[in-house]
N, C-alpha and C positions, 0 to 999 in steps of 0.2 A: 444456433447452438443451445441458448438459453432454454428454448423451448423443449429442444430434444431431453434437456437433463432434468427439466422438471416432469414431462411426460413419461419419461422413464423411471422416476423416482431415485436417480442416481445419487443425489444428495445423501440418501439414506443408507446407501452401501457401505460396507466395511473398507472399501478399495478408497472411495471418494473421502471419507474420515481419515484415512492413514495419509493421504495427500496433504489434507489440511494441517495436519499435525506436522508433517515432515517439512513443508515449506513455509509454516507459520503465516499462513493465508489470513486476512483481513484482522490480523491482530495489530493495531496502531502501536507506534512507540514515539514518544514526543521527547525531543531533546532542544535545548537553546544553543544558538550560535554563540561562543566565547569571544569570537572576532567576525569579523565580515565574512559571509560565507554565501555562495550561490548568487552572489552580488546583491545579497540583503544585508540589513544593519547589524551589528552587534546586537545581541539579545532577542533576534527573531526567534519565534518557538517554531521548530518545523516538526512535522509528523509524518512519519515514515510508516506505509503499509504495502505489504505484498499483494498483489492479488494476481488472479493468473497472468503470467507472462511478463507483468512489470512490477518493478518495485517503485511506488510513487512517493515523492515527498512534496507534501503540501504545506502553504504556510499562510498565516491570516494577514492579509496585505489589505490594508484600508476596511477593514470590517468583513471583508470576503474571504473566503479559502479559495488559493489559487494552487494550482500544481505548478511546482518550481524545478521539478525533475522527474523524468520517466526514463528509467533504464531497464535492460534486459534483464529478466529474473534469472536467467540460466547462464549468465557470466559473470 
């Protein structure tokens, strides 16, 4: 699919730009867990980002970024 999007230059279309704006795609939001959350200790920094189809929550664990949650973006 990615090759098709690139070949058709879809990322430059007005429809594609509207989707990016409507869904807040690729705009990470950072937050800190005030209590234990997702099995992680209090104070853990989470980064939430919407990508097509999924909302990902990523945390830095032992110096590496790890996906700790992936939910359906449409629900």
